[in-house]
C-alpha angles and dihedrals in degrees: 000000000000092000091058094051097056098070091049092054091047093054091050089054091054093052095060096062090048091054090050091051091050091053091052091051091050092050092049091049091051091050091050091050090050091050091049091049092052091048091051091049093051091044091052090050091052091047090052091054091050090051090049092053091048093049093049092046090052092048094047092045089052090052091049091049091050093050090046090053091050090049091051091050092051090047090053091050090047091052090050091052092048090051091048091049092050091049091050091049091050092048090050092051093049095046112098098191120088091223091060089050091052092050091050090048090054094050095045096071090050091051091046091051093051090046091055091048092052091045090053091049091049092050090049092050091050090051092051090047091052092049091049092050090050090050091049091052092047095048091046091051092049093048092047089050091052091047091049090050090050091050091051090053092049097045100053148303091121117107115208095181138033091253092055089049091054089051091053091049091054090064088072094215098110141015120246128206120188121209141186112204131187124197108283143133089229120095124234123206112242113174111301096349141047124239137197127185111222101171140359131189111200093186098053095029099233136116147183117244133191119201136191110210121174091338090310120116114221131179136204120193130199094006111175128228112279091008108138119231110207120206121186112208125191111256096022119115091212134026124264114249127211118197128182111200100169129044127187134160107294090348138083135177130201143111144263119232117201134171111267094227136031125233090258091054092049092055107095117234132182091250096050093046095050096041116106121243092249091062094060108105117245118253116255106249098175090107097027122112094253091110102008127164111259116229114252117267114257 
């Protein structure tokens, strides 16, 4: 009887690792699907911007073409009037009779008046065409800037691990503050803002976050993992960014990215230009990712 039980216990021991491996594969598949969904969402946003640029370009080009056609028509009329005036002047010079000269003298002011009217209309059309072209150039520049900014957000600047965050901090463009929050109604100071975790869903990888920014309480609900939360603060040249790169039950980890200098600090003054390097105050690194807490291994 004992000899028959041993094989059964051995097979039960082999089944448990297989179940564990299957669970890991399922989790990896879910993460890949989430990553693919985020990529498709960002791609659709970028495609919408491109369509918007194309539609506005077509509309503005149609307006330019219409104004150009009107300008060409007025130019043709003006040339006809000039030719008629020249013909009348030649006829007046060739006429020997005084009556013909008087008739030509009477027609000349009428022709001159119409010529001035057409010239004024042509000048007005040219002015409108120039303003439209300037507006087209400005709108195109703004749209291209928005598209370039969107591409920068899609291509990078989001750290998913502690090592990637250290690499971003080495660029020296922004300051980074890592945090580890548990569910609470109390706010915790993280860099230039205060944060409070109100809910976290480890299964679906989303959370609710409350923020205190410049004495104003803000809230973001159902924010996904790696989804950036942008906060525009008065006096900052660039927005503050909040990223959550680890979600557990009633706990999240991530970082706050803020511009290193304010607008007032970026404006050059005589004192700041002449000050030696040694007089520049050192940056506060108490909350910087120099010695941050690494998120737990999953």
